C-alpha positions in Angstrom: 30.2 -25.0 8.2 30.9 -23.6 11.6 30.4 -20.1 12.7 34.2 -19.7 12.9 34.7 -20.7 9.1 36.4 -18.4 7.2 34.6 -16.1 5.1 35.6 -17.5 1.6 34.2 -20.7 2.8 30.9 -19.2 3.4 28.1 -19.2 0.9 26.6 -15.5 0.0 22.9 -14.7 0.1 21.8 -12.2 -2.3 18.4 -10.7 -2.6 16.2 -7.6 -3.8 16.7 -5.1 -1.5 12.9 -4.3 -1.2 12.1 -7.9 -0.4 15.0 -8.6 2.2 15.1 -12.5 3.6 14.5 -11.7 7.1 13.6 -15.6 7.6 17.0 -16.7 6.2 19.1 -14.4 8.1 17.4 -14.7 11.7 17.3 -18.7 11.0 21.3 -18.3 10.4 21.6 -16.5 13.8 19.3 -19.0 15.5 21.3 -21.8 14.2 24.5 -20.4 14.8 25.7 -20.4 11.1 27.9 -18.0 9.6 26.1 -16.2 6.8 27.1 -13.4 4.5 24.6 -11.4 2.6 24.4 -8.7 0.1 21.6 -6.8 -1.8 21.9 -7.5 -5.5 21.9 -3.9 -7.1 20.9 -5.4 -10.2 17.9 -7.4 -9.0 14.4 -6.6 -9.6 10.6 -7.6 -8.1 11.2 -11.0 -10.3 14.6 -11.9 -8.5 14.5 -14.5 -5.7 16.6 -14.9 -2.9 19.7 -16.9 -4.0 22.5 -18.7 -1.6 25.5 -18.9 -3.8 28.4 -21.4 -2.8 32.2 -20.9 -3.5 31.7 -24.1 -5.7 29.5 -22.2 -8.1 26.5 -24.0 -7.0 23.3 -22.1 -6.1 20.1 -22.6 -3.9 17.2 -20.2 -5.3 14.4 -19.4 -3.2 13.6 -18.8 0.4 12.1 -22.2 1.3 15.1 -24.3 0.0 17.5 -22.1 1.7 15.7 -22.1 5.2 15.9 -25.9 4.7 19.6 -26.0 3.9 20.3 -23.8 6.9 18.1 -25.9 9.3 20.1 -28.9 8.3 23.3 -27.1 8.5 22.4 -25.8 12.0 21.6 -29.1 13.3 25.2 -30.2 12.7 26.2 -27.2 15.0 24.0 -28.5 17.8 20.7 -26.5 16.9 17.6 -28.4 16.7 15.5 -26.1 14.6 13.4 -29.2 12.9 12.0 -30.5 16.2 12.4 -33.4 18.3 11.5 -36.1 15.9 11.2 -36.9 12.3 7.6 -36.2 12.1 8.3 -33.0 13.3 10.8 -32.3 10.9 8.5 -33.1 8.0 5.8 -30.9 9.6 8.6 -27.9 9.6 9.5 -28.7 5.8 5.4 -28.5 5.3 5.3 -25.1 7.2 8.1 -23.7 5.2 6.4 -24.3 1.8 3.3 -22.8 3.2 5.1 -19.5 4.4 5.8 -19.0 0.4 2.0 -18.3 0.2 2.1 -15.4 2.4 2.6 -12.6 -0.1 0.5 -9.5 -0.8 -2.9 -10.2 -2.7 -6.4 -11.2 -2.5 -5.7 -14.4 -0.5 -3.3 -13.2 2.2 -6.0 -12.0 5.0 -7.7 -15.4 4.5 -4.6 -17.3 4.9 -3.4 -15.1 7.8 -7.1 -16.1 9.4 -6.4 -19.6 9.0 -3.1 -19.4 10.7 -4.5 -17.5 13.6 -7.1 -20.1 14.1 -4.3 -22.7 14.1 -2.6 -20.9 16.8 -5.5 -20.2 19.0 -4.6 -22.8 21.2 -0.9 -23.1 20.5 2.5 -21.0 21.2 4.2 -22.2 18.0 3.6 -23.8 14.8 5.4 -27.2 15.4 5.9 -29.0 19.2 6.6 -26.6 22.2 9.5 -24.7 21.0 10.8 -22.0 18.2 11.4 -24.2 15.0 12.4 -23.1 11.4 8.7 -22.9 10.7 8.3 -20.3 12.9 11.1 -18.2 11.7 9.9 -18.8 8.1 6.0 -17.5 8.7 7.7 -14.6 10.6 9.8 -13.8 7.9 7.4 -13.6 5.3 4.9 -11.4 7.5 7.7 -9.2 8.3 8.2 -8.5 4.7 4.6 -8.3 3.7 3.1 -4.6 3.9 -0.5 -5.8 4.0 0.4 -7.6 7.4 0.5 -4.1 9.1 -3.1 -3.8 8.2 -4.4 -7.6 8.5 -3.0 -7.8 12.0 -5.4 -5.1 13.1 -8.2 -7.5 12.3 -9.7 -9.6 15.3 -9.7 -12.7 13.1 -5.6 -12.3 13.1 -5.5 -12.0 16.9 -3.6 -15.0 17.8 -1.2 -14.7 14.9 -0.6 -10.9 15.9 0.2 -12.4 19.4 2.5 -15.0 17.9 4.2 -12.5 15.5 5.1 -9.9 18.5 6.5 -12.8 20.5 8.7 -14.0 17.6 9.7 -10.4 16.7 10.9 -10.0 20.2 13.4 -12.8 19.8 17.0 -11.7 19.8 17.6 -13.5 16.2 14.6 -12.0 14.7 15.4 -8.5 16.0 18.9 -8.7 14.9 17.7 -9.9 11.4 15.4 -6.8 11.4 18.4 -4.3 12.3 20.7 -6.0 10.1 18.7 -6.1 6.8 16.6 -3.1 7.2 17.4 -0.4 10.1 14.4 1.6 9.0 12.2 -1.5 10.4 13.6 -0.7 13.7 12.6 2.9 13.6 8.9 1.5 12.3 8.7 -0.9 15.4 9.7 2.1 17.6 6.8 4.2 16.1 4.8 1.1 16.8 5.4 1.2 20.0 4.9 4.8 20.1 1.5 4.2 18.9 0.6 1.6 21.6 1.6 4.5 24.0 -0.7 6.8 22.3 2.2 9.1 20.9 0.7 8.6 17.0 3.2 6.8 14.5 1.8 5.2 11.2 2.4 3.1 8.4 4.7 5.1 6.8 3.5 8.9 7.1 3.6 10.5 10.5 0.5 10.7 12.5 2.7 12.2 15.5 0.5 15.3 15.4 -0.5 15.7 19.3 -4.3 15.6 19.1 -5.4 17.9 22.0 -6.6 16.2 25.3 -6.2 12.8 23.4 -6.8 10.0 26.3 -6.1 6.4 25.4 -9.1 4.5 24.9 -11.6 7.8 25.2 -10.8 9.2 21.7 -14.0 9.3 19.2 -13.7 10.5 15.6 -16.4 10.7 13.2 -17.0 10.4 9.3 -19.9 12.4 8.3 -20.5 12.2 4.6 -23.3 14.0 3.0 -25.8 11.7 0.8 -25.4 14.1 -2.3 -23.2 11.7 -4.3 -20.9 8.7 -4.0 -17.9 9.0 -2.0 -14.7 9.9 -4.0 -11.0 9.2 -3.2 -11.0 12.4 -1.0 -13.7 11.2 1.2 -11.8 7.7 1.2 -8.8 9.9 2.8 -11.4 11.3 5.3 -12.8 7.9 6.3 -9.3 6.0 6.7 -7.7 8.9 8.4 -10.4 9.0 11.1 -10.4 5.5 11.4 -6.6 5.4 11.9 -6.8 8.0 14.6 -9.4 6.1 16.5 -7.2 2.9 16.1 -3.9 4.7 17.3 -5.6 5.9 20.5 -7.8 2.5 20.9 -10.9 4.6 20.6 -13.8 4.2 18.1 -15.1 5.8 15.0 -18.7 7.0 14.7 -20.5 7.3 11.3 -22.8 9.9 10.6 -24.8 11.0 7.4 -25.1 14.7 7.6 -28.8 14.9 5.8 -29.8 18.7 6.3 -30.0 19.3 2.7 -33.1 17.4 1.0 -32.6 19.0 -2.2 -29.5 17.0 -3.0 -29.8 13.8 -1.1 -31.3 10.5 -2.4 -31.5 6.9 -1.2 -29.1 5.8 -3.8 -26.2 7.9 -2.5 -26.8 6.6 1.1 -26.8 3.1 0.0 -23.8 3.5 -2.0 -21.9 5.1 0.5 -22.4 2.2 3.1 -21.3 0.0 0.3 -18.2 2.0 -0.1 -17.4 2.1 3.5 -17.9 -1.7 3.8 -15.5 -1.8 0.7 -12.8 0.3 2.5 -13.1 -1.9 5.6 -14.4 1.0 8.3 -15.2 -0.5 11.7 -18.1 1.3 13.3 -21.0 -0.1 15.3 -24.0 1.9 14.1 -24.8 4.6 11.6 -26.7 7.7 12.8 -28.3 10.7 10.9 -28.2 14.1 11.6 -32.0 14.0 10.9 -32.3 11.9 13.9 -31.6 14.8 15.8 -34.2 17.4 14.1 -36.3 17.7 17.0 -33.7 18.4 19.4 -32.3 20.9 16.9 -35.4 22.8 16.5 -35.7 23.0 20.5 -32.4 24.3 20.4 -32.9 26.8 17.8 -35.8 28.3 20.2 -33.6 28.4 23.2 -31.0 30.3 21.1 -33.6 33.0 19.8 -34.7 33.5 23.7 -31.1 34.1 24.4 -30.9 36.6 21.5 -28.2 34.6 19.7 -30.5 34.2 16.4 -32.6 36.4 14.6 -35.0 36.0 11.6 -34.0 37.5 8.5 -36.2 37.8 5.1 -33.3 39.9 3.4 -33.2 38.1 -0.6 -30.3 35.8 -0.8 -28.1 37.9 -3.5 -28.5 41.2 -0.9 -27.5 39.0 1.9 -24.7 37.7 0.0 -23.4 41.5 -1.0 -24.3 42.5 2.5 -22.0 39.8 4.2 -19.5 40.4 1.8 -19.0 44.5 2.6 -20.0 43.8 6.1 -23.3 45.5 6.2 -25.4 44.8 8.9 -29.2 43.5 8.0 -32.0 45.8 8.7 -33.4 42.6 10.6 -30.6 42.1 12.9 -32.6 44.0 15.9 -35.5 42.0 15.8 -36.6 41.0 19.1 -36.5 37.3 20.4 -40.4 37.4 20.7 -40.7 38.5 16.8 -38.0 36.0 16.1 -39.5 33.2 17.9 -42.7 34.0 15.9 -41.3 33.9 12.8 -39.7 30.5 13.3 -43.1 29.0 13.9 -44.1 30.5 10.7 -40.9 28.9 9.0 -41.7 25.6 10.6 -45.3 25.7 9.2 -44.2 26.8 5.9 -46.2 29.6 5.4 -45.8 32.2 2.7 -44.1 34.5 5.0 -42.1 31.8 6.9 -40.8 30.8 3.6 -39.2 34.1 3.1 -36.9 34.0 6.0 -33.9 32.1 7.4 -32.4 32.3 10.8 -29.1 33.8 11.3 -26.4 34.0 14.2 -26.0 37.4 15.4 -22.1 37.2 15.4 -19.8 39.9 14.0 -20.7 41.6 10.7 -17.1 43.6 10.8 -14.9 40.3 11.3 -12.4 40.0 8.9 -13.1 36.4 8.7 -16.3 36.3 6.7 -17.4 32.9 8.0 -18.1 34.9 11.3 -20.6 37.5 9.6 -23.7 36.2 10.9 -23.9 32.9 9.1 -27.2 31.0 8.3 -28.3 28.6 11.0 -31.8 27.4 9.7 -33.3 27.8 6.1 -36.5 26.7 4.9 -36.9 23.6 2.1 -40.5 22.3 1.1 -38.5 19.5 -0.8 -39.3 15.9 0.1 -36.6 14.7 2.7 -35.3 11.0 1.7 -35.9 9.9 5.3 -38.4 12.3 7.0 -40.5 13.0 4.0 -42.6 16.2 4.6 -42.3 16.4 8.4 -40.1 19.3 8.3 -40.0 22.4 6.4 -37.3 24.2 8.0 -33.6 22.7 8.3 -30.4 23.5 10.0 -27.5 24.5 8.2 -24.2 22.4 8.7 -22.7 25.1 10.3 -25.5 25.0 13.0 -25.8 21.0 13.1 -22.3 19.8 13.0 -20.8 21.1 16.5 -24.2 20.2 18.3 -24.7 16.8 16.8 -20.7 16.1 17.5 -20.9 17.0 21.0 -24.3 15.3 21.6 -22.9 12.0 20.2 -19.6 12.2 22.2 -17.1 13.1 19.4 -14.2 14.1 21.3 -11.9 15.3 17.9 -13.4 16.5 14.7 -10.8 15.9 11.9 -11.5 18.2 8.5 -9.6 19.1 5.8 -7.5 22.4 6.2 -10.3 24.0 3.4 -12.5 24.6 6.4 -9.6 26.2 8.4 -11.3 29.5 8.2 -14.5 28.1 9.8 -12.8 26.9 12.7 -13.3 29.7 14.8 -16.9 29.7 13.7 -17.5 26.0 14.7 -16.0 26.9 18.3 -18.3 29.8 18.8 -21.3 28.2 17.6 -20.8 25.2 20.1 -20.2 27.5 22.9 -23.5 29.4 22.2 -25.1 26.1 22.1 -23.4 24.8 25.4 -24.5 28.0 27.3 -28.3 26.9 26.7 -28.0 23.2 26.6 -26.0 22.2 29.7 -23.8 19.3 29.5 -22.4 19.3 25.9 -18.9 18.4 26.1 -15.9 20.2 24.5 -14.9 18.9 20.7 -11.5 19.4 19.4 -11.0 20.0 15.5 -7.9 18.9 14.2 -7.4 19.7 10.3 -5.3 18.1 7.6 -4.6 18.7 4.0 -7.1 17.9 1.4 -6.4 15.0 -1.3 -6.1 16.5 -4.9 -4.9 14.8 -7.7 -3.6 15.9 -11.0 -6.0 16.2 -14.2 -8.8 15.4 -11.6 -11.7 17.3 -10.0 -13.3 16.0 -6.9 -16.1 18.7 -6.4 -19.3 16.7 -6.1 -21.2 19.5 -8.1 -18.5 18.9 -11.0 -18.7 15.2 -10.7 -22.6 15.3 -10.9 -22.2 17.3 -13.9 -20.2 14.6 -15.7 -22.7 11.8 -14.6 -25.8 14.1 -15.8 -24.5 15.3 -18.9 -23.5 11.4 -19.9 -19.7 12.3 -20.1 -19.5 9.1 -18.1 -21.7 5.9 -17.6 -22.6 6.6 -13.9 -20.7 7.4 -10.6 -18.8 3.9 -10.8 -17.5 4.7 -14.2 -13.9 3.8 -13.9 -12.9 7.5 -15.3 -14.5 8.8 -12.3 -12.2 9.4 -9.2 -15.1 7.7 -7.0 -14.6 4.8 -4.8 -16.3 2.5 -6.9 -14.7 4.0 -10.2 -11.1 3.5 -9.1 -12.0 -0.1 -7.5 -13.9 -1.1 -10.8 -10.9 0.1 -12.9 -8.9 -2.6 -10.7 -7.4 -0.4 -7.6 -6.9 -2.7 -4.1 -8.3 -1.3 -1.4 -4.8 -2.3 0.3 -3.1 0.0 -2.1 -5.3 2.6 -1.4 -5.2 2.6 2.3 -1.5 2.1 2.0 -1.4 5.2 -0.2 -3.6 7.2 2.3 -1.7 6.4 5.2 2.0 7.0 3.5 0.9 10.6 3.6 0.6 10.8 7.2 -1.5 13.6 8.7 0.2 16.3 6.7 -1.4 19.8 6.6 0.7 20.5 3.0 -1.8 21.0 0.3 -0.1 19.0 -2.8 -1.3 17.9 -6.3 -0.8 14.0 -6.0 0.4 12.0 -9.3 -1.8 9.1 -9.9 1.2 7.0 -10.9 2.1 6.8 -7.3 -1.2 4.9 -6.1 -1.0 2.9 -9.2 2.7 1.7 -8.6 1.5 0.6 -5.1 -1.4 -1.2 -6.7 0.9 -3.1 -9.0 3.2 -4.0 -6.2 0.3 -5.8 -4.7 -1.4 -7.7 -7.6 1.8 -8.8 -9.7 2.5 -11.7 -7.1 -0.9 -13.0 -7.6 -2.1 -12.2 -11.0 -2.7 -15.0 -13.4 -1.0 -14.9 -16.6 -2.9 -15.1 -19.9 -2.2 -14.3 -23.6 -4.3 -12.1 -26.0 -3.5 -11.2 -29.7 -5.0 -8.0 -31.1 -7.7 -8.8 -33.6 -7.0 -6.0 -36.0 -4.1 -7.2 -38.7 -3.6 -10.4 -36.6 -0.9 -12.6 -38.3 -1.1 -16.5 -38.8 2.2 -18.1 -38.5 2.5 -21.6 -40.2 5.0 -23.9 -38.4 6.5 -27.0 -39.7 7.0 -29.5 -37.3 4.3 -28.4 -35.0 1.3 -30.7 -34.4 -1.2 -30.9 -37.1 -3.9 -31.1 -34.5 -4.3 -29.3 -31.1 -2.0 -30.7 -28.5 -2.9 -29.8 -25.0 -0.7 -29.3 -22.0 -1.0 -27.9 -18.4 1.3 -24.9 -17.5 1.2 -22.8 -14.4 -0.9 -19.4 -14.4 1.9 -17.8 -12.6 5.7 -19.0 -12.9 6.7 -17.8 -9.3 3.3 -18.5 -7.6 2.2 -21.9 -8.0 -0.7 -21.1 -5.6 -2.3 -19.1 -8.6 -3.0 -22.4 -10.3 -2.7 -24.2 -13.8 -4.0 -23.4 -17.1 -4.5 -25.3 -20.5 -1.9 -24.6 -23.3 -2.7 -25.4 -26.9 -0.3 -26.1 -29.4 -0.6 -26.3 -33.2 1.0 -25.7 -36.5 -1.0 -22.6 -37.0 -0.7 -19.7 -34.4 -1.8 -16.2 -34.3 0.7 -13.2 -33.8 0.2 -9.7 -33.1 0.4 -7.7 -36.4 3.0 -5.3 -34.4 5.0 -8.9 -33.9 4.6 -9.4 -37.5 6.2 -6.2 -38.5 9.1 -7.0 -36.4 10.3 -10.5 -37.4 12.6 -11.1 -40.3 13.2 -13.8 -42.6 15.6 -16.1 -41.3 15.4 -14.8 -37.9 15.0 -17.2 -34.9 12.7 -16.2 -32.2 11.3 -17.5 -29.2 7.4 -18.6 -28.8 6.7 -17.9 -25.1 6.0 -21.2 -23.1 6.8 -23.3 -26.3 10.4 -22.7 -27.6 11.9 -21.1 -30.6 11.1 -21.2 -34.0 12.9 -20.0 -37.3 10.8 -17.6 -39.7 11.3 -18.8 -43.3 9.2 -16.3 -45.1 7.1 -12.9 -44.5 4.2 -11.9 -46.7 2.9 -8.4 -46.9 0.2 -6.6 -48.8 0.5 -3.5 -50.8 -0.1 -1.5 -47.5 2.8 -3.0 -45.9 0.7 -4.8 -43.6 2.3 -8.6 -42.8 -0.3 -11.1 -44.1 1.1 -14.3 -43.1 4.3 -16.1 -41.8 6.0 -19.5 -42.2 8.6 -20.9 -40.2 9.9 -24.3 -38.6 9.9 -25.1 -34.8 13.3 -25.6 -33.5 12.8 -26.6 -29.9 16.3 -27.3 -29.3 17.1 -23.5 -29.7 18.5 -21.2 -26.9 15.8 -19.0 -26.1 18.6 -16.6 -24.5 19.8 -15.8 -27.9 16.5 -14.7 -29.6 16.0 -10.9 -29.9 12.1 -11.5 -30.0 9.8 -13.2 -27.5 6.8 -13.5 -29.1 3.1 -14.1 -27.6 0.9 -16.3 -29.5 -2.4 -18.3 -29.7 -3.1 -21.5 -31.3 -5.7 -21.1 -34.4 -8.8 -22.7 -32.7 -12.4 -22.1 -32.6 -12.2 -21.9 -28.8 -10.6 -18.6 -28.7 -12.3 -15.8 -26.3 -13.4 -12.7 -28.1 -12.2 -9.7 -25.9 -12.6 -6.2 -25.7 -9.7 -4.5 -24.5 -10.6 -0.9 -23.0 -8.5 2.0 -21.7 -9.2 5.5 -20.5 -7.6 8.7 -20.3 -8.3 11.5 -17.8 -11.5 13.4 -17.7 -9.7 16.7 -17.6 -6.9 18.3 -20.0 -5.5 20.4 -17.2 -2.9 19.3 -14.8 -4.1 21.6 -12.0 -7.8 23.1 -12.2 -7.7 26.2 -10.7 -10.8 27.8 -8.5 -11.7 30.3 -11.4 -11.2 27.9 -14.2 -14.4 27.3 -16.3 -14.0 23.4 -16.0 -16.4 22.6 -18.9 -13.9 24.0 -21.2 -11.3 21.8 -19.8 -13.0 18.5 -20.5 -11.3 15.9 -22.3 -13.6 15.4 -25.6 -12.1 11.6 -25.9 -11.5 9.5 -22.9 -12.3 5.9 -23.7 -10.5 3.4 -26.3 -11.6 -0.1 -27.1 -9.9 -2.6 -29.1 -11.1 -5.9 -29.9 -8.6 -9.0 -29.3 -8.6 -12.7 -28.8 -7.7 -14.5 -25.6 -6.8 -18.1 -24.7 -9.2 -20.5 -23.8 -8.8 -20.2 -20.5 -10.4 -16.7 -20.0 -13.9 -18.1 -20.9 -13.8 -18.9 -17.0 -13.1 -15.2 -16.1 -15.5 -13.6 -13.6 -16.4 -10.1 -13.1 -13.6 -8.6 -10.8 -10.9 -10.9 -11.7 -7.4 -9.5 -12.1 -5.1 -11.0 -14.6 -2.0 -10.0 -16.8 -2.0 -10.3 -20.4 1.4 -10.9 -21.3 3.3 -8.2 -22.6 0.2 -6.0 -22.9 -0.3 -5.2 -19.0 -2.7 -5.4 -16.1 -6.4 -6.0 -16.7 -9.7 -6.6 -14.6 -12.6 -8.3 -16.2 -15.6 -6.1 -16.1 -18.0 -8.2 -18.2 -17.2 -12.1 -18.4 -17.3 -13.7 -21.7 -21.2 -14.2 -22.8 -20.5 -17.4 -24.8 -20.5 -16.1 -28.5 -19.0 -13.6 -30.7 -21.2 -10.6 -30.2 -21.0 -11.0 -26.2 -16.9 -10.4 -25.7 -15.4 -10.5 -22.2 -14.6 -6.7 -21.4 -11.4 -6.1 -19.7 -10.5 -2.9 -18.3 -6.6 -1.8 -18.6 -5.1 -1.3 -14.9 -2.6 1.3 -14.7 0.6 0.2 -13.6 2.2 3.5 -12.2 4.3 4.3 -15.5 3.3 7.6 -17.1 2.3 7.0 -20.9 
C-alpha cells in the first residue's frame, strides 16, 4: 500500500477524540504510508483505536496497529524496525511496553525507569529513530500526567528525548493533524520557557511585575492553626507553579504568631500534606525565627513615631475604627510608648492592657488603613518558643517584613486580601525606612477557591471537629487535603484541577463534580475490578450444569490493562446475586453472568413482602451475551467471601452557597454518612489501606480499613465519586 494508493484502498483509523493515536499517525508519516483517520463520534473512553480495512478485517489497539504500519513502511523503503532482526524484536518489545504509559499510580515510576534507560542513549533501540521511539512518544503526548512528571529531575533524560522527538516533522505534523490545540499548548510551553506565563490548561500569562527569569521567589505561608484544606492546596500549588514558570524557587514559612491557636499536631500534618502535594522546597522557616528582629524593628518604628501604645478596650477600639474615631492614646510620645512596649514584653499588669498600633489614617475609606494593630500581648505557651515572649507581632506587621527579609519577590494572595494590599505596601515602606536594605515585594492576587455545599473557614472546620460532627480533620467528608485524599482523590487530579483554572481573579463557586470527573479519568485505566453483593436480601441462584464444588480459574483484574494483574474467579452451582437483580429477572429469561456466561432462569421465589428469596436456573454457556437484557454480577457461595462495609457520604452543609451572614450551624446536614454491609470476592482479602478498586456495577472505592480476617472485622471501603451528580 504505497502513499499513492487510492483512498478506497486505504484502511481507516478510528479512535476516541479525547485519546488521539499520535503514535500511529506520526509513524505513518515517518514511514511514508498513506493513512486516513477520523474520530469515532460514538466512541467512549473504553473504545480502542481501530484500523479498519476495506475487506472488513480490523486491527484493534495501538500496539498492533504500530507493528502493522512499521512492517508496511518497510515495503516502502523505510527502516523503522532497526537494522537487524534483534533490533526488530526489541522494537516490538518497546511497543508493548509503551501501552503501559497511562495515567495512574505507576506512571511516574515507569517514566523514571525509561529516563534511567535513556541516560546514556539517544534512542530506545540503536542509533536512530525507530517505531519504539514513536510509540513511547505518542503515549506520553496523550497522557495528561506527563506534563507534571516531566518536571521531575527523575524524568530529565526522558524529557530531553521527548522534546527532541516532538521537534521531528512527523511527530509535529501528527500533533497538528490530530489536535490543533496541542500546537497552541506547545507554543504556550515555549512562552513559559521564555518567562511569558503559560500553563497546563488555564492561563498564567498574568505579567508578574518586575519578574526576572531565575530570580522569582514565591512563598507559601500556612498558619499552624488547623490542617490544610483544598483552598490552601490551591495557594501552595499556584506558588509552586509560578516559581517553576520563572525558574525560581518556593519558600515555605509557618506563620506562627498566634500561640492561642497553634499546635505541634497542625505543623506535623501540614508538613505531611505539603509532601503529599509534591511541593519542592529546600527548607522550612518560621515567623517565630524572626521574633528578636521584629522586637528590634518595633522599637525602631516607635522611635520614628510610626507606632503608639494603646490600652483602649478591644470592643471600643473596634467601634472607633469602624467610625474613624482616633484613640485618646494616639498622641502618646515615642518615649512613653517605648516604656510601655517594655512593660508589654515583661507581661506586667499594665503592659498586658496595651497593644501597639500603627499611626496610619483613621479617616481612610479603606478601613484596613485605620491604625491596624502591630503587636499584642499573649501569655499563652507558644508551641515553639514556650514562654520566652509575652508579646507577638500581628500578621499585618510580620508578613511584609519577613517576606522582604527572606527575599520573596512576589507574594501571591487571594483576592479577599485586596483591601489590605495598600496596608501591606505602607507598612513595608515604613519598615524599609528604619531597616536599611529591605527589598521591595510585589503582591499578586488571585481568586479564592470556593466549592458548593462547603465551608473552608478554619474556624468552622474546627467546629465540626470539636463537636464530633466528623471523625477528625482527615474525615473523608472534610474538604481538607487529608480528607479528600482519604476519600480517593489523587494528587494528580487535584493538581490538574487547580492548574486548569489558571491565575484567574474571578470569584466562582466550583462544583465538586468537575474535580471528581478528572479523578475518574486518572483512576479508571488502572483500577482493578472486583465484585461485591449487598448482604441485605442477597439472593441465592441455584444453577444446573454448574460445578458442584468450587472451580477456580484466573482472569484479568482489568480487561483493558494487563499490567493491573490477575485474580481468582470461583465458579459454583450456587451463586449469590443482589436483591435488586433478583427483582429484575423473570422466569424463562436468559441472563448473562459476568465473566462466566449465560444462564436461563427457571423459577423465581418470593416471600410475602415481595422480596425474592431464591432463584433456579440452567447454565447456557453457548448463549449469546449480546442478546441478553441483564448482565449480572455474582459470587460463588463459598466461605471465603470477604465481609465488607461500603460507606458513602453526603455534604456537611445543606445550602449550596453559604453567605457571610449565614448561621452555618443551622445549615449542618444531620445525616452525612451511610454504611451498608456486603460480601466481596475472595481476592479482596488482600486489599491494603489506600488501594483503589472498582466494584463492578457499583462504582469506584478506596480501601480505608483492610479485612481483619473475621466477620466482625470487615474491610471498610469508601465510595469515590465519579463526577456524576446524584
